[in-house]
PyMOL Python script that loads the backbone (N, CA, C, O; Angstrom):
from pymol import cmd

cmd.read_pdbstr("""\
ATOM      1  N   MET A   1     -12.299   5.708  18.855  1.00  0.00           N
ATOM      2  CA  MET A   1     -11.056   5.103  18.388  1.00  0.00           C
ATOM      3  C   MET A   1      -9.883   5.812  19.065  1.00  0.00           C
ATOM      4  O   MET A   1      -9.864   7.038  19.180  1.00  0.00           O
ATOM      5  N   ASP A   2      -8.925   5.034  19.502  1.00  0.00           N
ATOM      6  CA  ASP A   2      -7.712   5.542  20.130  1.00  0.00           C
ATOM      7  C   ASP A   2      -6.876   6.268  19.075  1.00  0.00           C
ATOM      8  O   ASP A   2      -6.699   5.765  17.965  1.00  0.00           O
ATOM      9  N   GLU A   3      -6.366   7.441  19.421  1.00  0.00           N
ATOM     10  CA  GLU A   3      -5.599   8.218  18.441  1.00  0.00           C
ATOM     11  C   GLU A   3      -4.263   7.577  18.095  1.00  0.00           C
ATOM     12  O   GLU A   3      -3.654   7.939  17.088  1.00  0.00           O
ATOM     13  N   THR A   4      -3.791   6.632  18.908  1.00  0.00           N
ATOM     14  CA  THR A   4      -2.531   5.955  18.599  1.00  0.00           C
ATOM     15  C   THR A   4      -2.739   4.798  17.620  1.00  0.00           C
ATOM     16  O   THR A   4      -1.778   4.297  17.037  1.00  0.00           O
ATOM     17  N   GLU A   5      -3.983   4.379  17.440  1.00  0.00           N
ATOM     18  CA  GLU A   5      -4.280   3.321  16.480  1.00  0.00           C
ATOM     19  C   GLU A   5      -4.307   3.897  15.072  1.00  0.00           C
ATOM     20  O   GLU A   5      -4.823   4.994  14.856  1.00  0.00           O
ATOM     21  N   PRO A   6      -3.750   3.155  14.107  1.00  0.00           N
ATOM     22  CA  PRO A   6      -3.811   3.657  12.725  1.00  0.00           C
ATOM     23  C   PRO A   6      -5.237   3.662  12.208  1.00  0.00           C
ATOM     24  O   PRO A   6      -6.071   2.856  12.622  1.00  0.00           O
ATOM     25  N   LYS A   7      -5.497   4.580  11.302  1.00  0.00           N
ATOM     26  CA  LYS A   7      -6.802   4.640  10.639  1.00  0.00           C
ATOM     27  C   LYS A   7      -6.966   3.373   9.805  1.00  0.00           C
ATOM     28  O   LYS A   7      -6.024   2.947   9.137  1.00  0.00           O
ATOM     29  N   PRO A   8      -8.151   2.767   9.837  1.00  0.00           N
ATOM     30  CA  PRO A   8      -8.357   1.552   9.034  1.00  0.00           C
ATOM     31  C   PRO A   8      -8.119   1.821   7.546  1.00  0.00           C
ATOM     32  O   PRO A   8      -8.543   2.846   7.012  1.00  0.00           O
ATOM     33  N   LEU A   9      -7.443   0.894   6.897  1.00  0.00           N
ATOM     34  CA  LEU A   9      -7.153   1.000   5.469  1.00  0.00           C
ATOM     35  C   LEU A   9      -7.993  -0.003   4.704  1.00  0.00           C
ATOM     36  O   LEU A   9      -8.054  -1.182   5.052  1.00  0.00           O
ATOM     37  N   TYR A  10      -8.638   0.484   3.655  1.00  0.00           N
ATOM     38  CA  TYR A  10      -9.448  -0.356   2.775  1.00  0.00           C
ATOM     39  C   TYR A  10      -8.955  -0.185   1.343  1.00  0.00           C
ATOM     40  O   TYR A  10      -8.307   0.811   1.021  1.00  0.00           O
ATOM     41  N   TRP A  11      -9.260  -1.148   0.491  1.00  0.00           N
ATOM     42  CA  TRP A  11      -8.762  -1.124  -0.885  1.00  0.00           C
ATOM     43  C   TRP A  11      -9.095   0.167  -1.621  1.00  0.00           C
ATOM     44  O   TRP A  11      -8.280   0.647  -2.410  1.00  0.00           O
ATOM     45  N   GLU A  12     -10.269   0.737  -1.384  1.00  0.00           N
ATOM     46  CA  GLU A  12     -10.635   1.940  -2.131  1.00  0.00           C
ATOM     47  C   GLU A  12      -9.815   3.168  -1.725  1.00  0.00           C
ATOM     48  O   GLU A  12      -9.858   4.190  -2.410  1.00  0.00           O
ATOM     49  N   ALA A  13      -9.076   3.079  -0.631  1.00  0.00           N
ATOM     50  CA  ALA A  13      -8.237   4.186  -0.162  1.00  0.00           C
ATOM     51  C   ALA A  13      -6.801   3.968  -0.635  1.00  0.00           C
ATOM     52  O   ALA A  13      -5.877   3.907   0.176  1.00  0.00           O
ATOM     53  N   SER A  14      -6.622   3.854  -1.934  1.00  0.00           N
ATOM     54  CA  SER A  14      -5.302   3.505  -2.470  1.00  0.00           C
ATOM     55  C   SER A  14      -4.229   4.537  -2.116  1.00  0.00           C
ATOM     56  O   SER A  14      -3.080   4.175  -1.862  1.00  0.00           O
ATOM     57  N   TYR A  15      -4.598   5.810  -2.100  1.00  0.00           N
ATOM     58  CA  TYR A  15      -3.598   6.832  -1.771  1.00  0.00           C
ATOM     59  C   TYR A  15      -3.111   6.665  -0.331  1.00  0.00           C
ATOM     60  O   TYR A  15      -1.915   6.794  -0.070  1.00  0.00           O
ATOM     61  N   GLU A  16      -4.013   6.382   0.599  1.00  0.00           N
ATOM     62  CA  GLU A  16      -3.630   6.164   1.991  1.00  0.00           C
ATOM     63  C   GLU A  16      -2.783   4.900   2.124  1.00  0.00           C
ATOM     64  O   GLU A  16      -1.855   4.852   2.932  1.00  0.00           O
ATOM     65  N   ILE A  17      -3.099   3.889   1.338  1.00  0.00           N
ATOM     66  CA  ILE A  17      -2.283   2.673   1.328  1.00  0.00           C
ATOM     67  C   ILE A  17      -0.874   3.009   0.856  1.00  0.00           C
ATOM     68  O   ILE A  17       0.105   2.562   1.453  1.00  0.00           O
ATOM     69  N   VAL A  18      -0.768   3.794  -0.212  1.00  0.00           N
ATOM     70  CA  VAL A  18       0.547   4.187  -0.728  1.00  0.00           C
ATOM     71  C   VAL A  18       1.334   4.959   0.329  1.00  0.00           C
ATOM     72  O   VAL A  18       2.521   4.695   0.524  1.00  0.00           O
ATOM     73  N   LEU A  19       0.701   5.896   1.005  1.00  0.00           N
ATOM     74  CA  LEU A  19       1.410   6.656   2.051  1.00  0.00           C
ATOM     75  C   LEU A  19       1.899   5.733   3.165  1.00  0.00           C
ATOM     76  O   LEU A  19       3.004   5.909   3.677  1.00  0.00           O
ATOM     77  N   ALA A  20       1.087   4.762   3.537  1.00  0.00           N
ATOM     78  CA  ALA A  20       1.493   3.805   4.566  1.00  0.00           C
ATOM     79  C   ALA A  20       2.642   2.932   4.066  1.00  0.00           C
ATOM     80  O   ALA A  20       3.556   2.620   4.829  1.00  0.00           O
ATOM     81  N   LEU A  21       2.605   2.535   2.798  1.00  0.00           N
ATOM     82  CA  LEU A  21       3.705   1.747   2.230  1.00  0.00           C
ATOM     83  C   LEU A  21       5.001   2.537   2.240  1.00  0.00           C
ATOM     84  O   LEU A  21       6.055   1.997   2.574  1.00  0.00           O
ATOM     85  N   ILE A  22       4.931   3.808   1.877  1.00  0.00           N
ATOM     86  CA  ILE A  22       6.122   4.664   1.884  1.00  0.00           C
ATOM     87  C   ILE A  22       6.688   4.761   3.292  1.00  0.00           C
ATOM     88  O   ILE A  22       7.902   4.700   3.486  1.00  0.00           O
ATOM     89  N   GLU A  23       5.812   4.912   4.265  1.00  0.00           N
ATOM     90  CA  GLU A  23       6.245   5.033   5.655  1.00  0.00           C
ATOM     91  C   GLU A  23       6.856   3.733   6.187  1.00  0.00           C
ATOM     92  O   GLU A  23       7.886   3.758   6.861  1.00  0.00           O
ATOM     93  N   HIS A  24       6.227   2.613   5.887  1.00  0.00           N
ATOM     94  CA  HIS A  24       6.652   1.343   6.472  1.00  0.00           C
ATOM     95  C   HIS A  24       7.654   0.574   5.622  1.00  0.00           C
ATOM     96  O   HIS A  24       8.289  -0.359   6.116  1.00  0.00           O
ATOM     97  N   HIS A  25       7.808   0.944   4.364  1.00  0.00           N
ATOM     98  CA  HIS A  25       8.758   0.273   3.469  1.00  0.00           C
ATOM     99  C   HIS A  25       9.521   1.322   2.651  1.00  0.00           C
ATOM    100  O   HIS A  25       9.447   1.331   1.422  1.00  0.00           O
ATOM    101  N   PRO A  26      10.254   2.207   3.343  1.00  0.00           N
ATOM    102  CA  PRO A  26      10.901   3.324   2.633  1.00  0.00           C
ATOM    103  C   PRO A  26      11.989   2.898   1.651  1.00  0.00           C
ATOM    104  O   PRO A  26      12.318   3.649   0.733  1.00  0.00           O
ATOM    105  N   ASN A  27      12.542   1.723   1.830  1.00  0.00           N
ATOM    106  CA  ASN A  27      13.636   1.284   0.961  1.00  0.00           C
ATOM    107  C   ASN A  27      13.205   0.214  -0.032  1.00  0.00           C
ATOM    108  O   ASN A  27      14.050  -0.475  -0.605  1.00  0.00           O
ATOM    109  N   ALA A  28      11.921   0.069  -0.237  1.00  0.00           N
ATOM    110  CA  ALA A  28      11.426  -0.946  -1.176  1.00  0.00           C
ATOM    111  C   ALA A  28      11.911  -0.636  -2.588  1.00  0.00           C
ATOM    112  O   ALA A  28      11.893   0.515  -3.026  1.00  0.00           O
ATOM    113  N   ASP A  29      12.344  -1.676  -3.291  1.00  0.00           N
ATOM    114  CA  ASP A  29      12.776  -1.538  -4.681  1.00  0.00           C
ATOM    115  C   ASP A  29      11.565  -1.808  -5.571  1.00  0.00           C
ATOM    116  O   ASP A  29      11.234  -2.959  -5.855  1.00  0.00           O
ATOM    117  N   LEU A  30      10.921  -0.747  -6.002  1.00  0.00           N
ATOM    118  CA  LEU A  30       9.690  -0.886  -6.778  1.00  0.00           C
ATOM    119  C   LEU A  30       9.920  -1.548  -8.129  1.00  0.00           C
ATOM    120  O   LEU A  30       8.991  -2.105  -8.712  1.00  0.00           O
ATOM    121  N   ASP A  31      11.141  -1.491  -8.627  1.00  0.00           N
ATOM    122  CA  ASP A  31      11.435  -2.091  -9.931  1.00  0.00           C
ATOM    123  C   ASP A  31      11.458  -3.614  -9.882  1.00  0.00           C
ATOM    124  O   ASP A  31      11.274  -4.267 -10.910  1.00  0.00           O
ATOM    125  N   THR A  32      11.681  -4.182  -8.714  1.00  0.00           N
ATOM    126  CA  THR A  32      11.736  -5.640  -8.597  1.00  0.00           C
ATOM    127  C   THR A  32      10.577  -6.205  -7.777  1.00  0.00           C
ATOM    128  O   THR A  32      10.495  -7.415  -7.571  1.00  0.00           O
ATOM    129  N   LEU A  33       9.694  -5.346  -7.316  1.00  0.00           N
ATOM    130  CA  LEU A  33       8.588  -5.751  -6.458  1.00  0.00           C
ATOM    131  C   LEU A  33       7.515  -6.469  -7.271  1.00  0.00           C
ATOM    132  O   LEU A  33       6.980  -5.914  -8.231  1.00  0.00           O
ATOM    133  N   GLY A  34       7.212  -7.680  -6.892  1.00  0.00           N
ATOM    134  CA  GLY A  34       6.155  -8.442  -7.555  1.00  0.00           C
ATOM    135  C   GLY A  34       4.805  -8.145  -6.924  1.00  0.00           C
ATOM    136  O   GLY A  34       4.728  -7.604  -5.821  1.00  0.00           O
ATOM    137  N   LEU A  35       3.751  -8.500  -7.627  1.00  0.00           N
ATOM    138  CA  LEU A  35       2.404  -8.216  -7.126  1.00  0.00           C
ATOM    139  C   LEU A  35       2.091  -9.007  -5.857  1.00  0.00           C
ATOM    140  O   LEU A  35       1.402  -8.493  -4.976  1.00  0.00           O
ATOM    141  N   GLN A  36       2.579 -10.241  -5.742  1.00  0.00           N
ATOM    142  CA  GLN A  36       2.345 -11.015  -4.519  1.00  0.00           C
ATOM    143  C   GLN A  36       3.078 -10.371  -3.346  1.00  0.00           C
ATOM    144  O   GLN A  36       2.539 -10.290  -2.242  1.00  0.00           O
ATOM    145  N   GLN A  37       4.302  -9.914  -3.585  1.00  0.00           N
ATOM    146  CA  GLN A  37       5.048  -9.197  -2.536  1.00  0.00           C
ATOM    147  C   GLN A  37       4.292  -7.950  -2.111  1.00  0.00           C
ATOM    148  O   GLN A  37       4.165  -7.668  -0.920  1.00  0.00           O
ATOM    149  N   LEU A  38       3.793  -7.205  -3.087  1.00  0.00           N
ATOM    150  CA  LEU A  38       3.038  -5.995  -2.793  1.00  0.00           C
ATOM    151  C   LEU A  38       1.805  -6.325  -1.968  1.00  0.00           C
ATOM    152  O   LEU A  38       1.517  -5.640  -0.987  1.00  0.00           O
ATOM    153  N   LEU A  39       1.077  -7.358  -2.348  1.00  0.00           N
ATOM    154  CA  LEU A  39      -0.098  -7.775  -1.592  1.00  0.00           C
ATOM    155  C   LEU A  39       0.280  -8.101  -0.146  1.00  0.00           C
ATOM    156  O   LEU A  39      -0.399  -7.673   0.788  1.00  0.00           O
ATOM    157  N   ASP A  40       1.356  -8.854   0.034  1.00  0.00           N
ATOM    158  CA  ASP A  40       1.806  -9.212   1.380  1.00  0.00           C
ATOM    159  C   ASP A  40       2.160  -7.968   2.191  1.00  0.00           C
ATOM    160  O   ASP A  40       1.853  -7.892   3.380  1.00  0.00           O
ATOM    161  N   MET A  41       2.801  -7.001   1.554  1.00  0.00           N
ATOM    162  CA  MET A  41       3.165  -5.758   2.238  1.00  0.00           C
ATOM    163  C   MET A  41       1.919  -4.982   2.665  1.00  0.00           C
ATOM    164  O   MET A  41       1.872  -4.429   3.764  1.00  0.00           O
ATOM    165  N   ILE A  42       0.919  -4.945   1.798  1.00  0.00           N
ATOM    166  CA  ILE A  42      -0.299  -4.182   2.077  1.00  0.00           C
ATOM    167  C   ILE A  42      -1.090  -4.811   3.217  1.00  0.00           C
ATOM    168  O   ILE A  42      -1.486  -4.116   4.153  1.00  0.00           O
ATOM    169  N   VAL A  43      -1.320  -6.112   3.149  1.00  0.00           N
ATOM    170  CA  VAL A  43      -2.177  -6.745   4.153  1.00  0.00           C
ATOM    171  C   VAL A  43      -1.528  -6.783   5.529  1.00  0.00           C
ATOM    172  O   VAL A  43      -2.215  -7.013   6.524  1.00  0.00           O
ATOM    173  N   THR A  44      -0.217  -6.561   5.606  1.00  0.00           N
ATOM    174  CA  THR A  44       0.455  -6.516   6.907  1.00  0.00           C
ATOM    175  C   THR A  44       0.654  -5.089   7.417  1.00  0.00           C
ATOM    176  O   THR A  44       1.244  -4.886   8.478  1.00  0.00           O
ATOM    177  N   LEU A  45       0.164  -4.102   6.665  1.00  0.00           N
ATOM    178  CA  LEU A  45       0.250  -2.717   7.141  1.00  0.00           C
ATOM    179  C   LEU A  45      -0.595  -2.549   8.400  1.00  0.00           C
ATOM    180  O   LEU A  45      -1.683  -3.117   8.496  1.00  0.00           O
ATOM    181  N   PRO A  46      -0.105  -1.775   9.365  1.00  0.00           N
ATOM    182  CA  PRO A  46      -0.934  -1.487  10.543  1.00  0.00           C
ATOM    183  C   PRO A  46      -2.242  -0.826  10.105  1.00  0.00           C
ATOM    184  O   PRO A  46      -2.234   0.146   9.350  1.00  0.00           O
ATOM    185  N   GLY A  47      -3.328  -1.348  10.571  1.00  0.00           N
ATOM    186  CA  GLY A  47      -4.626  -0.763  10.255  1.00  0.00           C
ATOM    187  C   GLY A  47      -5.299  -1.341   9.024  1.00  0.00           C
ATOM    188  O   GLY A  47      -6.451  -1.007   8.749  1.00  0.00           O
ATOM    189  N   PHE A  48      -4.608  -2.209   8.262  1.00  0.00           N
ATOM    190  CA  PHE A  48      -5.272  -2.763   7.082  1.00  0.00           C
ATOM    191  C   PHE A  48      -6.456  -3.585   7.544  1.00  0.00           C
ATOM    192  O   PHE A  48      -6.304  -4.508   8.345  1.00  0.00           O
ATOM    193  N   ALA A  49      -7.647  -3.250   7.038  1.00  0.00           N
ATOM    194  CA  ALA A  49      -8.876  -3.835   7.568  1.00  0.00           C
ATOM    195  C   ALA A  49      -9.756  -4.481   6.499  1.00  0.00           C
ATOM    196  O   ALA A  49     -10.862  -4.927   6.802  1.00  0.00           O
ATOM    197  N   ASP A  50      -9.286  -4.535   5.265  1.00  0.00           N
ATOM    198  CA  ASP A  50     -10.130  -5.071   4.194  1.00  0.00           C
ATOM    199  C   ASP A  50      -9.826  -6.550   3.979  1.00  0.00           C
ATOM    200  O   ASP A  50      -8.926  -7.113   4.602  1.00  0.00           O
ATOM    201  N   ASP A  51     -10.583  -7.159   3.098  1.00  0.00           N
ATOM    202  CA  ASP A  51     -10.430  -8.573   2.807  1.00  0.00           C
ATOM    203  C   ASP A  51      -9.367  -8.753   1.720  1.00  0.00           C
ATOM    204  O   ASP A  51      -9.551  -8.268   0.603  1.00  0.00           O
ATOM    205  N   PRO A  52      -8.260  -9.438   2.022  1.00  0.00           N
ATOM    206  CA  PRO A  52      -7.203  -9.635   1.018  1.00  0.00           C
ATOM    207  C   PRO A  52      -7.694 -10.322  -0.252  1.00  0.00           C
ATOM    208  O   PRO A  52      -7.118 -10.120  -1.321  1.00  0.00           O
ATOM    209  N   ILE A  53      -8.736 -11.120  -0.153  1.00  0.00           N
ATOM    210  CA  ILE A  53      -9.229 -11.846  -1.325  1.00  0.00           C
ATOM    211  C   ILE A  53      -9.822 -10.904  -2.380  1.00  0.00           C
ATOM    212  O   ILE A  53      -9.992 -11.295  -3.535  1.00  0.00           O
ATOM    213  N   LEU A  54     -10.134  -9.675  -1.989  1.00  0.00           N
ATOM    214  CA  LEU A  54     -10.682  -8.700  -2.936  1.00  0.00           C
ATOM    215  C   LEU A  54      -9.612  -8.106  -3.850  1.00  0.00           C
ATOM    216  O   LEU A  54      -9.935  -7.446  -4.838  1.00  0.00           O
ATOM    217  N   ALA A  55      -8.354  -8.337  -3.525  1.00  0.00           N
ATOM    218  CA  ALA A  55      -7.264  -7.794  -4.352  1.00  0.00           C
ATOM    219  C   ALA A  55      -7.207  -8.544  -5.680  1.00  0.00           C
ATOM    220  O   ALA A  55      -7.464  -9.746  -5.745  1.00  0.00           O
ATOM    221  N   HIS A  56      -6.867  -7.812  -6.731  1.00  0.00           N
ATOM    222  CA  HIS A  56      -6.668  -8.416  -8.048  1.00  0.00           C
ATOM    223  C   HIS A  56      -5.525  -7.682  -8.728  1.00  0.00           C
ATOM    224  O   HIS A  56      -5.113  -6.612  -8.279  1.00  0.00           O
ATOM    225  N   ASP A  57      -5.018  -8.249  -9.799  1.00  0.00           N
ATOM    226  CA  ASP A  57      -3.838  -7.687 -10.453  1.00  0.00           C
ATOM    227  C   ASP A  57      -4.014  -6.227 -10.846  1.00  0.00           C
ATOM    228  O   ASP A  57      -3.091  -5.428 -10.687  1.00  0.00           O
ATOM    229  N   GLY A  58      -5.190  -5.871 -11.357  1.00  0.00           N
ATOM    230  CA  GLY A  58      -5.435  -4.485 -11.774  1.00  0.00           C
ATOM    231  C   GLY A  58      -5.338  -3.520 -10.601  1.00  0.00           C
ATOM    232  O   GLY A  58      -4.746  -2.447 -10.719  1.00  0.00           O
ATOM    233  N   LEU A  59      -5.913  -3.898  -9.486  1.00  0.00           N
ATOM    234  CA  LEU A  59      -5.873  -3.051  -8.284  1.00  0.00           C
ATOM    235  C   LEU A  59      -4.445  -2.905  -7.775  1.00  0.00           C
ATOM    236  O   LEU A  59      -4.000  -1.799  -7.470  1.00  0.00           O
ATOM    237  N   LEU A  60      -3.728  -4.021  -7.685  1.00  0.00           N
ATOM    238  CA  LEU A  60      -2.354  -3.979  -7.187  1.00  0.00           C
ATOM    239  C   LEU A  60      -1.440  -3.197  -8.128  1.00  0.00           C
ATOM    240  O   LEU A  60      -0.560  -2.465  -7.675  1.00  0.00           O
ATOM    241  N   THR A  61      -1.646  -3.349  -9.425  1.00  0.00           N
ATOM    242  CA  THR A  61      -0.853  -2.595 -10.404  1.00  0.00           C
ATOM    243  C   THR A  61      -1.126  -1.096 -10.263  1.00  0.00           C
ATOM    244  O   THR A  61      -0.202  -0.286 -10.342  1.00  0.00           O
ATOM    245  N   ALA A  62      -2.380  -0.732 -10.055  1.00  0.00           N
ATOM    246  CA  ALA A  62      -2.726   0.682  -9.873  1.00  0.00           C
ATOM    247  C   ALA A  62      -2.080   1.242  -8.610  1.00  0.00           C
ATOM    248  O   ALA A  62      -1.603   2.376  -8.618  1.00  0.00           O
ATOM    249  N   ILE A  63      -2.057   0.472  -7.530  1.00  0.00           N
ATOM    250  CA  ILE A  63      -1.403   0.918  -6.293  1.00  0.00           C
ATOM    251  C   ILE A  63       0.091   1.082  -6.523  1.00  0.00           C
ATOM    252  O   ILE A  63       0.688   2.061  -6.075  1.00  0.00           O
ATOM    253  N   LEU A  64       0.692   0.133  -7.217  1.00  0.00           N
ATOM    254  CA  LEU A  64       2.124   0.223  -7.509  1.00  0.00           C
ATOM    255  C   LEU A  64       2.424   1.452  -8.358  1.00  0.00           C
ATOM    256  O   LEU A  64       3.410   2.146  -8.109  1.00  0.00           O
ATOM    257  N   ARG A  65       1.596   1.728  -9.348  1.00  0.00           N
ATOM    258  CA  ARG A  65       1.769   2.905 -10.204  1.00  0.00           C
ATOM    259  C   ARG A  65       1.656   4.184  -9.372  1.00  0.00           C
ATOM    260  O   ARG A  65       2.434   5.122  -9.543  1.00  0.00           O
ATOM    261  N   GLU A  66       0.680   4.205  -8.476  1.00  0.00           N
ATOM    262  CA  GLU A  66       0.498   5.381  -7.619  1.00  0.00           C
ATOM    263  C   GLU A  66       1.694   5.554  -6.672  1.00  0.00           C
ATOM    264  O   GLU A  66       2.089   6.679  -6.368  1.00  0.00           O
ATOM    265  N   TRP A  67       2.259   4.455  -6.217  1.00  0.00           N
ATOM    266  CA  TRP A  67       3.449   4.502  -5.352  1.00  0.00           C
ATOM    267  C   TRP A  67       4.614   5.110  -6.129  1.00  0.00           C
ATOM    268  O   TRP A  67       5.312   5.982  -5.611  1.00  0.00           O
ATOM    269  N   TYR A  68       4.833   4.659  -7.366  1.00  0.00           N
ATOM    270  CA  TYR A  68       5.867   5.247  -8.226  1.00  0.00           C
ATOM    271  C   TYR A  68       5.661   6.759  -8.358  1.00  0.00           C
ATOM    272  O   TYR A  68       6.597   7.539  -8.182  1.00  0.00           O
ATOM    273  N   GLU A  69       4.435   7.160  -8.666  1.00  0.00           N
ATOM    274  CA  GLU A  69       4.141   8.578  -8.869  1.00  0.00           C
ATOM    275  C   GLU A  69       4.388   9.384  -7.614  1.00  0.00           C
ATOM    276  O   GLU A  69       4.925  10.490  -7.687  1.00  0.00           O
ATOM    277  N   GLU A  70       4.011   8.858  -6.472  1.00  0.00           N
ATOM    278  CA  GLU A  70       4.188   9.571  -5.223  1.00  0.00           C
ATOM    279  C   GLU A  70       5.667   9.708  -4.875  1.00  0.00           C
ATOM    280  O   GLU A  70       6.103  10.758  -4.403  1.00  0.00           O
ATOM    281  N   ILE A  71       6.424   8.662  -5.104  1.00  0.00           N
ATOM    282  CA  ILE A  71       7.873   8.712  -4.858  1.00  0.00           C
ATOM    283  C   ILE A  71       8.515   9.766  -5.766  1.00  0.00           C
ATOM    284  O   ILE A  71       9.341  10.556  -5.308  1.00  0.00           O
ATOM    285  N   ASP A  72       8.139   9.781  -7.046  1.00  0.00           N
ATOM    286  CA  ASP A  72       8.667  10.777  -7.983  1.00  0.00           C
ATOM    287  C   ASP A  72       8.321  12.190  -7.521  1.00  0.00           C
ATOM    288  O   ASP A  72       9.142  13.099  -7.633  1.00  0.00           O
ATOM    289  N   PHE A  73       7.115  12.374  -7.006  1.00  0.00           N
ATOM    290  CA  PHE A  73       6.671  13.681  -6.524  1.00  0.00           C
ATOM    291  C   PHE A  73       7.494  14.121  -5.309  1.00  0.00           C
ATOM    292  O   PHE A  73       7.824  15.299  -5.172  1.00  0.00           O
ATOM    293  N   LEU A  74       7.818  13.182  -4.440  1.00  0.00           N
ATOM    294  CA  LEU A  74       8.554  13.505  -3.211  1.00  0.00           C
ATOM    295  C   LEU A  74      10.024  13.786  -3.474  1.00  0.00           C
ATOM    296  O   LEU A  74      10.681  14.440  -2.664  1.00  0.00           O
ATOM    297  N   LEU A  75      10.554  13.302  -4.598  1.00  0.00           N
ATOM    298  CA  LEU A  75      11.981  13.502  -4.885  1.00  0.00           C
ATOM    299  C   LEU A  75      12.293  14.837  -5.445  1.00  0.00           C
ATOM    300  O   LEU A  75      13.455  15.131  -5.729  1.00  0.00           O
TER     301      LEU A  75
END
""", "prot")
cmd.dss("prot")
cmd.show_as("cartoon", "prot")
cmd.util.cbc("prot")
cmd.orient("prot")
């Protein structure tokens, strides 16, 4: 694998997805972000390699919660 290519992202790697979201969407307003918007943001991340149809509300909510927590930690 070329070192300039992003590491493949799969649903089970939620923390890596969150880090990629922070990097690629630093100004996202998490308070107004809907689950469909979040899904669209995730599947368009460089390196996202999983099947979008596997996403469900519980998974997306958990990713959003982890994103909130990570942002709070970084502040």
